C-alpha positions as CSV (number, residue, x, y, z in Angstrom):
1,M,37.2,-96.8,-36.1
2,G,34.4,-98.4,-34.0
3,Y,34.5,-100.9,-31.2
4,E,33.3,-104.5,-31.6
5,T,34.0,-106.2,-28.2
6,I,33.2,-103.3,-25.8
7,S,30.8,-100.4,-25.8
8,V,32.2,-96.9,-25.5
9,T,29.9,-94.0,-24.7
10,P,31.5,-90.5,-24.5
11,V,30.4,-88.4,-21.5
12,S,31.5,-84.9,-22.7
13,P,32.8,-83.4,-25.9
14,H,36.5,-83.3,-24.9
15,I,37.1,-86.0,-22.2
16,G,35.7,-89.2,-20.7
17,A,33.8,-92.3,-21.8
18,E,31.9,-95.0,-20.0
19,I,32.9,-98.6,-21.0
20,G,30.3,-101.4,-21.1
21,D,30.0,-105.0,-22.2
22,V,33.1,-106.0,-20.2
23,D,33.5,-108.1,-17.0
24,L,36.6,-107.0,-15.1
25,T,36.3,-109.9,-12.6
26,R,37.6,-112.1,-15.4
27,P,40.6,-112.0,-17.7
28,L,40.0,-110.1,-20.9
29,D,40.6,-111.6,-24.3
30,P,43.3,-109.9,-26.5
31,R,40.8,-108.1,-28.7
32,Q,39.1,-106.6,-25.7
33,V,42.4,-105.4,-24.3
34,E,43.3,-103.8,-27.6
35,E,40.0,-102.0,-27.8
36,L,40.2,-100.9,-24.1
37,R,43.7,-99.5,-24.7
38,R,42.4,-97.6,-27.7
39,A,39.5,-96.2,-25.8
40,F,41.8,-95.1,-23.0
41,V,44.1,-93.2,-25.3
42,E,41.2,-91.7,-27.2
43,H,39.1,-90.5,-24.3
44,Q,41.8,-89.9,-21.6
45,V,39.7,-91.2,-18.8
46,I,37.4,-94.2,-18.9
47,F,34.7,-95.3,-16.5
48,F,33.2,-98.6,-15.5
49,R,29.9,-99.4,-13.6
50,E,28.7,-102.4,-11.6
51,Q,32.2,-104.0,-11.4
52,E,32.5,-105.6,-7.9
53,I,36.2,-106.3,-8.2
54,G,39.0,-107.4,-5.8
55,F,42.6,-106.5,-5.6
56,D,43.6,-109.2,-8.1
57,D,41.1,-107.9,-10.6
58,Q,42.2,-104.4,-10.2
59,I,45.9,-105.3,-10.6
60,R,45.1,-107.5,-13.6
61,L,43.4,-104.5,-15.3
62,A,46.3,-102.3,-14.6
63,G,48.7,-104.9,-15.9
64,Y,47.2,-104.7,-19.4
65,F,48.6,-101.2,-19.6
66,G,52.0,-101.6,-17.9
67,P,53.9,-102.5,-14.7
68,L,52.4,-101.3,-11.5
69,G,54.1,-98.6,-9.5
70,R,54.2,-97.2,-6.0
71,H,53.4,-93.9,-4.5
72,V,56.5,-91.7,-4.4
73,G,55.7,-89.7,-1.2
74,V,54.5,-90.4,2.3
75,S,50.7,-89.7,2.3
76,T,48.8,-89.3,5.5
77,I,45.5,-89.3,3.6
78,S,45.7,-92.5,1.6
79,K,46.9,-95.6,3.4
80,T,48.8,-98.7,2.4
81,T,47.1,-102.1,2.4
82,D,48.4,-105.7,2.8
83,N,49.3,-105.4,-0.9
84,P,52.0,-102.7,-1.3
85,L,50.7,-102.0,-4.8
86,V,47.2,-101.1,-3.7
87,R,46.4,-98.0,-1.6
88,K,43.2,-97.4,0.4
89,F,41.3,-94.2,0.0
90,H,38.8,-94.1,2.8
91,Y,37.0,-91.0,4.2
92,D,34.3,-90.8,6.9
93,E,33.2,-88.6,9.8
94,T,36.7,-88.7,11.3
95,S,38.4,-87.3,8.2
96,T,39.7,-83.7,8.3
97,R,40.7,-83.6,4.6
98,V,40.7,-85.7,1.5
99,S,43.2,-86.4,-1.2
100,G,43.3,-84.3,-4.4
101,E,41.0,-81.3,-3.7
102,N,42.9,-79.2,-6.3
103,F,43.1,-80.0,-10.0
104,H,46.4,-81.9,-10.4
105,S,48.3,-84.6,-12.2
106,D,49.4,-87.5,-9.9
107,Q,52.9,-87.2,-8.6
108,S,54.3,-85.0,-11.4
109,C,57.2,-84.5,-9.0
110,A,58.6,-87.9,-9.9
111,P,61.4,-88.2,-12.5
112,I,59.0,-90.5,-14.4
113,P,55.4,-89.6,-13.3
114,P,52.8,-92.4,-13.4
115,L,51.2,-93.4,-16.7
116,G,47.8,-93.6,-15.1
117,S,45.8,-94.5,-12.0
118,I,42.8,-96.8,-11.5
119,L,40.4,-95.9,-8.6
120,Y,37.7,-98.3,-7.5
121,N,35.1,-97.2,-5.0
122,H,33.0,-99.9,-3.4
123,T,31.2,-97.5,-1.0
124,V,29.8,-94.1,-1.8
125,P,27.7,-91.5,0.0
126,P,24.0,-92.4,0.1
127,N,22.7,-89.2,-1.3
128,G,25.3,-88.4,-4.0
129,G,28.4,-86.3,-3.6
130,G,32.1,-87.2,-3.8
131,D,32.2,-86.7,-7.5
132,T,35.6,-86.5,-9.3
133,M,36.2,-84.0,-12.0
134,F,38.6,-84.5,-14.9
135,A,40.1,-82.0,-17.3
136,S,41.6,-82.6,-20.7
137,M,45.1,-81.0,-21.1
138,Y,44.8,-81.6,-24.9
139,A,41.8,-79.3,-25.1
140,A,43.5,-76.8,-22.7
141,Y,46.6,-76.7,-25.0
142,D,44.5,-76.4,-28.2
143,A,42.6,-73.4,-26.8
144,L,45.8,-71.4,-26.3
145,S,46.5,-68.6,-28.8
146,A,49.2,-69.3,-31.3
147,R,51.4,-66.6,-29.7
148,M,51.1,-68.2,-26.3
149,K,51.9,-71.7,-27.7
150,A,55.1,-70.3,-29.3
151,Y,56.0,-68.5,-26.0
152,L,55.7,-71.7,-24.0
153,E,57.7,-73.9,-26.3
154,G,61.1,-74.8,-24.8
155,L,60.2,-73.7,-21.2
156,T,60.6,-76.1,-18.3
157,A,59.0,-76.2,-14.8
158,T,60.2,-77.5,-11.5
159,H,57.7,-80.0,-9.8
160,D,58.4,-80.1,-6.1
161,G,56.9,-83.1,-4.2
162,T,57.8,-81.7,-0.8
163,R,55.0,-79.1,-1.3
164,V,52.5,-82.0,-0.8
165,F,54.2,-84.9,0.8
166,G,57.0,-83.3,2.8
167,P,60.8,-84.0,3.0
168,G,62.2,-86.9,1.0
169,T,59.8,-86.6,-1.9
170,P,61.3,-86.1,-5.4
171,V,61.8,-82.7,-7.1
172,S,62.0,-83.0,-10.9
173,V,62.1,-80.8,-13.9
174,H,59.7,-81.4,-16.9
175,P,58.8,-79.4,-20.0
176,V,55.8,-77.0,-19.7
177,I,54.5,-78.4,-23.0
178,T,54.8,-82.1,-23.5
179,R,53.8,-84.5,-26.2
180,H,51.8,-87.6,-25.4
181,P,53.8,-90.7,-26.3
182,E,50.9,-92.6,-27.9
183,S,48.5,-90.0,-29.3
184,G,51.3,-87.5,-30.3
185,R,49.1,-84.6,-29.1
186,K,50.5,-81.7,-27.2
187,V,49.7,-81.2,-23.5
188,I,50.0,-78.5,-20.9
189,F,52.0,-80.2,-18.1
190,V,51.8,-77.9,-15.0
191,N,49.5,-78.2,-12.0
192,T,48.5,-76.6,-8.8
193,D,49.9,-79.1,-6.3
194,F,53.4,-79.8,-7.6
195,T,54.5,-77.1,-10.0
196,A,56.7,-74.6,-8.1
197,R,58.1,-72.3,-10.9
198,I,58.9,-71.9,-14.5
199,N,62.7,-72.1,-14.7
200,E,63.6,-69.9,-17.7
201,L,61.6,-66.9,-16.7
202,P,62.2,-64.1,-14.2
203,R,60.5,-64.9,-10.9
204,E,57.6,-62.4,-11.2
205,E,56.9,-63.1,-14.9
206,G,57.0,-66.9,-14.2
207,E,54.6,-66.6,-11.4
208,H,52.1,-64.8,-13.5
209,V,52.4,-67.2,-16.4
210,L,52.0,-70.2,-14.1
211,K,49.0,-68.6,-12.5
212,F,47.4,-68.1,-15.9
213,L,48.1,-71.6,-17.0
214,I,46.8,-73.2,-13.9
215,A,43.5,-71.2,-14.1
216,H,43.3,-72.0,-17.8
217,C,43.7,-75.7,-17.3
218,A,40.8,-75.7,-14.8
219,R,38.3,-74.1,-17.1
220,A,34.9,-75.9,-17.2
221,E,34.9,-76.1,-21.0
222,W,37.3,-79.1,-21.1
223,T,36.1,-80.9,-18.0
224,C,33.8,-83.8,-17.2
225,R,32.3,-84.7,-13.8
226,F,32.1,-88.4,-12.8
227,R,29.2,-89.2,-10.4
228,W,30.2,-92.3,-8.4
229,R,28.0,-95.2,-7.7
230,A,28.9,-98.2,-5.6
231,H,31.4,-100.5,-7.5
232,S,32.4,-97.9,-10.1
233,I,35.9,-97.4,-11.5
234,A,37.7,-94.4,-12.9
235,F,40.9,-95.0,-14.9
236,W,42.7,-91.9,-16.0
237,D,45.6,-91.1,-18.3
238,N,48.0,-89.2,-16.0
239,R,50.0,-87.9,-19.0
240,C,47.2,-85.7,-20.4
241,T,44.6,-85.1,-17.7
242,H,44.1,-83.3,-14.4
243,H,41.6,-84.5,-11.8
244,K,40.0,-83.1,-8.7
245,A,38.1,-84.8,-5.8
246,I,35.1,-82.9,-4.5
247,W,34.6,-83.3,-0.8
248,D,31.0,-82.4,-0.3
249,Y,29.8,-85.5,1.5
250,W,31.1,-85.2,5.1
251,P,30.3,-87.0,7.4
252,N,29.3,-89.8,5.0
253,V,31.6,-92.5,3.8
254,R,33.4,-92.8,0.5
255,S,35.8,-95.8,0.4
256,G,37.9,-97.6,-2.2
257,Y,41.3,-98.6,-3.5
258,R,43.7,-97.2,-6.1
259,V,46.6,-98.7,-8.1
260,Q,48.9,-96.8,-10.4
261,I,50.8,-97.8,-13.6
262,K,54.4,-96.9,-14.3
263,A,55.3,-95.0,-17.4
264,S,58.2,-96.1,-19.4
265,A,59.8,-92.7,-19.9
266,A,59.8,-89.2,-18.6
267,P,57.6,-86.6,-20.3
268,V,59.2,-85.2,-23.5
269,A,58.9,-81.7,-24.8
270,G,56.1,-81.0,-27.2
């Protein structure tokens, strides 16, 4: 099925598409919203260019997909703004680290992890750099052998937020293989930052299986790389993707804002 009210241009075989013919500084009509939602589910992460938006515009875009959520941990890297639903992601010559340098799924330690996140960058490094990589957990699952798929079915993993955000952050248990609530496709749902162990396996066996899965999820074959320009937006489906920030631009500035969207239910087993 094609698109009539927006343009959708895939950026890689497995994940990502640039969206055109849409003005996010204004409310969208219902047909545009329907097509945008379809592109989001189909391509897992969607990108916009030349969209000089404000907080209200970013919140309105998120609201087409669900209620807005808040960060579950205390982050020393991203900062709150005057609007508690919008977080500031600003890095410059004073920064000693940036958020998200490992492939990960946002806040998978939460009982109900976010549906998705929308990052808008108004300022980017002058000579490139600061790209974000995205990986399809659909493609990663599909590439597993039939024996490995059968082995992983029914396993669960503990996702520990204290590994990243410290005390007081949630610790939750989710299936290792989940099923996306809209596409129905199966997903590998473990990641470097939050997944501490596979619960049903002996410690050593579980460590090796988890190490294999994390390396497998990061393979280049099912990734795309988004090159930021000023006033660009990346909007990713947290239920079926990993992403990674590349910090190769110090001491230059990359600055913007992020909102996240609540999911309606916890991940379900595939």
